[in-house]
C-alpha positions in Angstrom: 0.0 0.0 0.0 1.4 3.4 -1.0 1.9 6.2 1.5 -1.0 8.0 -0.1 -3.3 5.0 0.2 -2.3 4.5 3.9 -3.0 8.2 4.6 -6.5 7.9 3.1 -7.2 4.6 4.9 -6.2 6.2 8.2 -8.3 9.2 7.4 -11.4 7.0 6.9 -10.8 5.2 10.2 -11.0 8.5 12.0 -14.5 9.3 10.6 -17.7 8.9 12.5 -20.3 6.6 11.0 -22.4 9.6 10.0 -19.6 11.5 8.4 -18.4 8.4 6.5 -21.9 7.6 5.3 -22.5 11.2 4.1 -19.2 11.1 2.2 -20.1 7.7 0.7 -23.5 9.1 -0.4 -21.8 12.0 -2.1 -19.4 9.7 -3.9 -22.2 7.5 -5.1 -24.1 10.6 -6.5 -20.9 11.8 -8.2 -20.2 8.4 -9.8 -23.8 8.0 -10.9 -23.6 11.4 -12.7 -20.9 10.0 -15.0 -19.2 13.4 -15.2 -15.8 12.4 -13.7 -12.7 11.5 -15.7 -11.9 7.8 -15.5 -9.0 8.1 -13.2 -11.0 10.3 -10.8 -13.9 7.8 -10.9 -11.6 5.0 -10.0 -10.1 6.9 -7.1 -13.6 7.9 -5.9 -14.7 4.2 -6.2 -11.7 3.1 -4.1 -12.5 5.7 -1.5 -16.1 4.6 -1.5 -15.1 1.0 -0.9 -13.0 2.0 2.1 -15.9 4.1 3.4 -18.3 1.2 3.0 -16.0 -1.1 4.9 -15.7 1.5 7.7 -19.5 1.9 7.9 -20.0 -1.8 8.0 -17.5 -2.1 10.8 -19.1 0.7 12.8 -22.5 -0.9 12.4 -21.2 -4.3 13.5 -19.7 -2.6 16.6 -22.9 -0.9 17.4 -24.9 -4.1 16.9 -22.5 -5.9 19.3 -23.0 -3.2 21.9 -26.7 -3.4 21.6 -26.7 -7.2 21.8 -24.6 -6.9 25.0 -27.5 -5.0 26.8 -29.2 -7.5 29.1 -32.6 -6.9 30.7 -33.0 -8.5 34.1 -36.3 -9.9 35.5 -36.8 -6.7 37.6 -36.6 -4.6 34.5 -33.2 -3.1 35.1 -30.6 -3.1 32.4 -27.0 -4.0 32.5 -24.4 -4.9 30.0 -22.5 -8.2 29.5 -19.0 -8.4 28.2 -18.8 -8.4 24.4 -16.9 -11.4 23.0 
């Protein structure tokens, strides 16, 4: 992986789910318009793929946290350790 690709990957990992999703939606709209040069479209697609992976990881993390919430018989909530 080139230094430029590593910097972009690190940049994606620092994004919140909402910011990554918003950027991904913008990339999709841009690609769908068909107005980009081929090289720019390829770069945008690569960035979009990284953003999609990041969003999937964030969603899986949130799902695991929600699944860790346990409701007790008395109605109180606690968490259990996530595997």
